[in-house]
C-alpha positions in Angstrom: -39.4 -72.2 33.8 -36.0 -73.4 32.5 -37.2 -73.0 29.0 -38.1 -69.1 29.9 -35.2 -68.7 31.0 -32.9 -70.3 28.2 -34.6 -68.2 25.8 -34.5 -65.0 27.4 -30.4 -65.6 27.3 -30.1 -65.1 23.3 -32.2 -62.1 23.4 -29.7 -60.7 26.1 -26.7 -61.9 24.2 -28.2 -60.2 21.3 -28.8 -56.9 23.2 -25.2 -57.2 24.6 -23.6 -57.9 20.7 -25.5 -54.8 19.5 -24.2 -52.5 22.5 -20.7 -53.7 21.9 -21.2 -53.2 18.2 -22.6 -49.5 18.4 -19.6 -48.7 21.3 -17.1 -49.8 18.7 -18.7 -47.6 15.9 -18.5 -44.5 18.4 -14.7 -45.4 19.3 -13.7 -45.8 15.5 -15.7 -42.4 14.9 -13.9 -40.8 17.9 -10.7 -42.3 16.6 -11.0 -41.0 12.9 -12.3 -37.6 14.2 -8.8 -37.2 16.1 -6.7 -38.5 13.0 -8.7 -35.8 10.6 -8.0 -32.9 13.2 -4.4 -34.1 13.4 -3.6 -34.7 10.0 -5.8 -30.9 8.8 -4.0 -29.3 11.4 -0.8 -30.5 12.3 0.2 -32.1 9.5 -1.5 -30.2 6.5 -3.2 -33.1 4.9 -0.4 -35.7 5.1 -1.5 -38.8 4.0 -3.2 -40.9 6.9 -0.7 -43.8 7.2 1.9 -40.8 7.9 0.6 -40.9 11.6 1.1 -43.8 13.9 -1.6 -43.7 16.0 1.1 -44.8 18.9 3.7 -41.9 18.1 4.4 -39.2 20.3 2.6 -36.1 19.1 5.8 -33.9 21.1 8.5 -36.3 20.5 8.0 -36.5 16.4 7.3 -32.6 16.6 3.8 -32.9 15.1 2.1 -30.3 18.0 4.1 -28.4 20.1 2.9 -26.7 23.4 1.0 -23.7 21.4 -0.4 -27.0 19.0 -1.8 -28.7 22.7 -3.7 -25.9 23.3 -4.9 -25.9 20.2 -5.8 -29.7 20.6 -7.4 -29.0 24.1 -10.0 -26.3 22.5 -10.8 -29.1 19.6 -11.4 -31.9 22.2 -13.7 -29.4 24.5 -15.9 -28.2 21.6 -16.4 -31.1 19.4 -16.6 -33.9 22.3 -18.1 -31.7 24.7 -15.6 -32.4 27.9 -13.7 -30.1 29.9 -9.7 -30.9 30.3 -8.6 -29.5 33.7 -5.3 -28.4 34.0 -4.1 -31.4 35.4 -4.9 -33.8 32.9 -3.1 -31.3 30.4 -0.7 -34.7 30.4 1.6 -36.5 28.1 -0.4 -39.4 29.1 -3.4 -38.0 28.1 -2.7 -36.0 25.1 0.7 -36.9 23.3 -0.7 -39.4 20.7 -4.4 -40.6 18.9 -4.3 -43.6 21.1 -3.8 -41.9 24.2 -6.2 -39.2 23.2 -8.7 -41.9 23.1 -8.1 -43.7 26.2 -8.5 -40.1 27.7 -11.9 -39.4 26.0 -13.0 -42.8 27.5 -12.1 -41.9 31.3 -14.3 -38.4 30.6 -17.3 -40.6 29.4 -17.3 -40.3 25.6 -17.6 -43.3 23.8 -18.0 -45.2 26.5 -21.7 -45.3 26.8 -22.3 -42.3 28.7 -23.8 -39.2 27.9 -20.7 -37.7 26.3 -20.9 -38.8 22.6 -18.7 -37.7 19.3 -20.7 -34.5 18.2 -20.6 -33.7 14.3 -18.9 -31.1 13.0 -21.2 -28.2 12.2 
């Protein structure tokens, strides 16, 4: 019996490692999708190294209040979520890092139903 249990452990560990790797891939894709959108739509094709993932969009002038609405439309279309009025806060939308964290709370990239959609 003990040998059956120990044989099942490596298989379970392998499945966990595969799930973590898949999740990491989705999170990387999500981050790159967000970076690309911000660079192309608000920084007009600036070099990717010009976008610090923790920098505030508003404080650095990357996005203004009108741009936030464009960003919200993108998030809803691309990631299949609804951004509620109460969620329109800097804590959720003011940097690449904060966007990623917010999308994870909405089930994107967290193994839930909502995943990154490909651009059409």
